[in-house]
C-alpha positions in Angstrom: 0.0 0.0 0.0 1.4 3.3 -1.0 1.8 6.4 1.3 -0.7 9.2 0.5 1.0 12.3 -1.0 1.8 14.9 1.6 -0.3 18.1 1.3 2.0 19.9 3.7 3.4 23.1 2.3 7.1 23.4 2.7 7.9 26.3 5.0 11.4 27.7 5.0 13.4 27.0 8.1 13.2 29.7 10.7 16.7 31.0 10.0 15.6 31.8 6.4 12.6 34.0 7.4 13.4 37.5 8.5 11.4 40.2 10.2 13.2 43.4 9.3 12.8 46.5 11.5 14.2 50.0 10.9 15.9 51.6 13.8 14.8 55.0 12.4 13.1 56.4 9.4 15.0 56.1 6.1 17.2 53.3 7.4 16.9 51.2 4.3 14.4 48.7 5.7 12.5 48.1 2.5 15.7 47.6 0.5 17.1 45.1 3.0 13.8 43.2 3.2 13.8 42.9 -0.7 17.5 41.9 -0.8 17.0 39.2 1.8 13.9 37.7 0.0 13.9 39.0 -3.6 10.9 37.0 -4.8 9.0 36.8 -1.5 9.3 33.0 -1.4 10.8 32.9 2.1 8.1 35.0 3.6 10.4 37.7 5.1 8.5 40.7 6.2 9.1 44.4 7.1 8.0 45.1 10.6 6.4 48.4 11.4 7.3 50.3 14.5 5.5 48.7 17.4 4.8 45.5 15.4 5.2 42.1 17.0 7.9 39.7 16.0 6.2 36.6 14.5 7.2 33.2 15.9 10.0 31.5 14.1 11.3 34.7 12.4 14.8 36.0 12.8 14.8 39.7 13.7 17.0 42.1 11.7 17.5 45.7 12.8 18.5 48.2 10.1 20.3 51.5 10.6 22.2 54.0 8.6 26.0 54.3 9.2 25.6 57.8 10.7 26.1 58.7 14.3 22.3 59.2 14.5 21.5 55.9 12.9 23.8 54.0 15.2 22.4 55.8 18.2 18.9 54.7 17.2 20.2 51.1 16.7 21.8 51.1 20.1 18.5 52.3 21.5 16.4 49.7 19.7 18.6 46.8 20.7 18.9 48.2 24.3 15.1 48.0 24.5 15.0 44.5 23.1 12.8 42.0 25.0 15.1 39.5 26.8 13.0 36.6 25.7 12.9 37.6 22.0 15.7 36.2 19.8 18.7 38.4 19.5 18.6 40.4 16.3 21.1 40.8 13.5 22.1 44.4 12.8 22.4 45.6 9.2 24.3 48.9 8.8 23.6 50.6 5.5 26.4 52.9 4.5 25.2 56.4 3.7 28.3 57.6 1.9 31.5 56.2 0.4 33.4 57.5 3.4 34.7 56.1 6.7 32.2 55.8 9.4 32.1 58.7 11.8 33.8 58.0 15.2 30.6 58.0 17.2 29.1 55.4 14.8 32.2 53.2 15.1 32.1 53.4 18.8 28.4 52.5 18.9 28.9 49.6 16.6 31.5 48.3 18.9 29.3 48.6 22.0 26.3 46.9 20.4 28.3 43.9 19.1 27.7 41.7 22.1 24.0 42.3 22.0 23.4 41.2 18.4 23.9 37.9 16.5 26.1 39.7 14.0 26.6 42.9 12.1 26.4 43.1 8.4 27.3 46.2 6.4 25.7 47.2 3.1 28.1 49.3 1.0 27.2 52.7 -0.3 25.9 52.1 -3.9 25.5 55.2 -6.0 23.5 53.1 -8.4 20.6 53.0 -5.9 20.1 56.7 -6.1 18.5 56.3 -9.6 16.0 53.5 -8.9 12.4 53.9 -8.1 11.9 50.8 -5.9 14.1 48.5 -3.9 13.4 45.7 -6.4 14.5 47.8 -9.4 18.1 47.9 -8.1 18.3 44.1 -8.2 18.9 44.3 -12.0 22.2 46.0 -11.4 25.4 44.0 -11.0 26.8 45.9 -8.1 23.5 45.6 -6.2 23.2 41.9 -7.0 26.7 41.4 -5.5 25.8 43.4 -2.4 22.5 41.6 -1.9 24.3 38.2 -2.2 26.9 39.3 0.3 24.2 40.4 2.7 22.3 37.1 2.4 25.5 35.1 3.0 26.4 37.2 6.1 23.0 36.4 7.6 23.4 32.7 6.9 21.2 32.3 3.8 22.4 29.8 1.3 22.4 30.8 -2.4 
């Protein structure tokens, strides 16, 4: 007698589903969400401020590489609920320059409180796209998106 076909829908493992939260407005949350899950197949989501982290989702906090952005990231991670999974921090470079000293210091202080820190390079090409998904046609953006996915443990 044969086994009945399974009707169970394959859900990605928890480490492949991300809930992305901006530490501040304009952090790059929509772009990071799209880069982590370009076709939406993994079910990654963008959390709104005050939203609840869904079960089995890996949290990602996004901040700009400015002193203000890193200050907001430190504040967001500092208020993190102790029973929630520790988040990753994604730092989006806002210019092709070195990070300001306050941002470097804050990144160092936040390191023990996050699973890891991934940096997204400044990409001038992104200034000319209308939506986060439009940039994925550009080679430099594709490379940066692949590097981000790898740094957060996603297989290609």
